[in-house]
N, C-alpha and C positions, 0 to 999 in steps of 0.2 A: 417763658419770658415773652413779652410783647416784642415783635420783630420790626416794628416801625413806630415812629412818633405819631402823635395825634395829627391828622390831616383834615382838610376840609373846613377848618376854622382858623382864621388868621391869628387868634389869640390862644390857640391850643386847647380850647374848652373840650370837655369830654362828652358832650351831648350825642355825638355820633355813635358812641358805644352803648347807648341806652337801649335795653330791651328787657322784656319781662318773661321770666319763667314762672314766678308766682308773685313778684313784687308789683307795686301799683304804677310806678312812673319811671320805669327804666333803671331802678336801682340795681337789679341783678346784673345787668350788663356793665354798669360802671364798676361794681365790686369785682366782677370777673376780670375786667381790664386791669384793675389795680393788683389783684393777687397774681395775675400773669406777669405783671411788670415789676413787682417788688417781692422781697422775701417776707412771707407772712406765714406764721404758724397755722397749721390746718385745724383750728378749733374756733367755734363761734358761739356767741351768746345772744339770745333774743329775749328782750324784756318787753312784755306786752305781746306774748307769742300768739294770743288768741287760740285758734284751734290747731295751730302749727302749720297750716297750709294756706288759708285765705290771706292774700296780700302779705305773705311771709317774705322777709328779707334774707332768710337763711335756708329755705327749702332747697334751693339750687345747690348750695354748698353741701347740704346733707345728702341729697339724693344723687347728685351728679358728680360731686367731688369726693364723697365719702368722708366728710369732715366729722369730727366729734363735736357735739353740740350740747348746750344747756338752754332749755326753754323754760321761761318763768312767766306765770300767769296767776292772777289772784283767783280766789274761789268764785265759782259761778258756772253758767252754762258753757262758756268757752273752754274753761278748764276741764269740764267733764268730757268734752270731745278731745281735748289735747291729751289727756291721760290714756286714751285708747291707742295712741300712736305706738307702733312697735318698731323701733329702730335700734339696732344693737349698740350704736355709739351715741345715742341721744339720751340725756338726762332730763327728766321733767320734774319741775318743782312748783308747788303751789305757795304763793306768798305775795305780800306787798313789799315793794322796795322803798326804802327811805334813804335820805342823803348821808346818814351816819349811823353808827351803832350796830347792834346785832342784826338789823335788817338792811344794812347797806349792801350795795352791789359788790364791794370788795369781799364782804363776809360770805355772800352767796357763791360768788365765783371761786373764791379761794378754796372751797371745799372740793372743787373739781379740777381747776386749772391753776398753773403757776403763771401762764401767759395767755393772752386772748388775741386771736387773729382778727376776728371781725365782731364788733359789738353793734347790735341794733337796739335802739332805745325808742319805744313808742308806747307811752302810757297815758297820753292825753293829759299830761300834768307837768310835774317839775323835772322833766328830763334833764334840763340844763343844770339845775342845782345838783342833781345826782352825779352827772358827768364831772362837774366842777370839783366835787369833793372826792372823786375816785383817786386812789393811789395806784392801782394797777393801770397799765398803759396798753390798751388795745391798739393794734396796728392801724386798723380802719374802724371808724365810727360812723354809723348812719343814725342821725338824731333828728327827731321830729321837731318842728317849730309851728307857731301859730301863723298860718299863711295869710291871715287878714292884715298883718303888719306889712307895710310897704318895705322895699328892700333897704331903704336908707335910715330907718328908725331903729335905734338901739334901745330896746326895752326888755327888762327882765324883772319879774316879780321880786319883791323883797324876800329875804331868806324865810323859808318855811311857809310862805304864802302860796296859794293857788288862786289866781284871780284872772289876769289876762295872759298868763304864762310867759312866753318869751318870743322874740323875733329872730329871724335868721342873722341879722346884724349882731345881735347879742351873742348868738352861738359863735360867730366869727371872733368876737372880742375875747370870750372865754377860751376858745380853742387856741388862738394864737398865744394867749398867756400861758397855756399849758404845753406849748410846743407842737401844736397841730396846725395843719394847713387845710382850709376849706378848698376842695377841688371840684365840687359840683353842688348845685342846688336844684332839686326837683320841686314839684308842686308842694310837697309836704316835708321834705327832708333835706338836711345839709349833710353832705358826705365829707368826712374829715380823714386826713392821712397824717400819721406820725411823721414829723419832719426828720426824725432820725433815719428813716428809711430812704430819704432822698439824698443818696450819697453821690459822690462825683461821678459824672457820666449819666446820671438819671434825672438831672434837673429839668430837662425839657420834656419829660414824660408826662408831667402834670402842670396845669396852669398855676400861676401865683398871682391871683387877682382878688379884689374885694368881692364880697357876695353880690354887690350891685351888678357887677359884670358877669356873674355866674347865673343870675336869676333866670328862671324859665318863665317868660311872659306869654308863651304861645298857648298854654292850656288853661287859662283862667280869664276872668272878666277884666274890664277896665279898672276895677277896684285894685287890681294888682299893680297897676301903674300909679294910681293916685292914693289909694288907701284912705278915702275920705272918712270912713267910719270903721272903727276897729272894735270887734267884740270877741267874746269867748263863750260859746254856747255851753261848754261843759261846766262853767263855774259862775257866770254872772249874767244878769239880764241887761246890764249897762253897756253903753258904747262910748268910745272916746273919739275925738276928731284929730286929724293930722294937720289941720289948718284952722285958724281962728274962724269959728262958725258964724254964718250969717243967719238971718231969720228962717230961711227955707231949710237950711241944714239942721237947725234946731228942731223944726217941725218933723223932719224925717227921723231924727234921733228919737223924739217923743213917740212917734208912731211905731218904730222898731222896738223900743223898750216896752211899750204897751202890749205889742204883739207877743213879745217874749214872756211878759208877766202872765198874759192870758194862757199861753201854752203851758207855762209852769203850773198854773191853777188847774187847768183842764187835765193835765197829766199827773197832777198831784205830786209834782216834784218840789220838794221843800229845800233842796240843797243849794239852789241857785241864789247868788247874793245880789242884792240891790244896793245896799249901802256900801260906799267905797271907803275902806279903812284909810286912816291918815297916812300911813307909810306907803300905801299904794298910790294915794293921791300925789305924794311928793315925788315918787318915781315917775308918774305920768308927766308931771310938769317938768321934771329934770330931763325927760326924754324928748321934750319939744312938742308934746301932745297937748290937747285941750279938752276940758270937760264941758 
């Protein structure tokens, strides 16, 4: 158990606990603080596990805390490395996760666990839709978001779409609707805690703030404050604006789009989308963004 409340921040934010064992932006330290402070079952799931070590959000739990783990990665070079891991309490599965059906996270996890202590979701895709449709309730969730969105924009791709992905603000909306509280926001991840764990006497152990107040502005460019242009290099060559564009902003957008198209042609990547589907266009406009 944590023997003291968060100090050094007038709002009780958890940034002081951030450190990396194998995580990228201090997620290991935040998760350690949470599992030391709340009752969490010692089992974890990492979706998008890569090789199981590089920038892993579960390696500390597996190696230093002895937790049982499920690591999921699609076929490819990373999985070939992942399957060489020899850990007695770690299950390794090759597969693609979908938001429902036989390839849902509930289906994969249900084969190994009845409860999940820590879930890490990092698939550069529809993590939020997958989490939104989960029936199992992990105690702690570390979920990636598209960091090019500014903190105040609530955007989530339409169901079954992968275009601009989702913002941290959208993660907060979905999480609070499911009974989770965002307790930290790093450069790439929102850390969520099940509200059921915050029992009487533990309310002050974690902040209760909107993601705007939890955002980490120290480790990124000024775009993190303004978010003038938002893109998603995994799925589209297009960019959208966070404010009504002037002539210069449109020129910048054209230049960036042309550069992305050139890179796609040069690298022979045909999967990136240029045309914006109508349902995505509606979502963009309803989120207060501009084309």
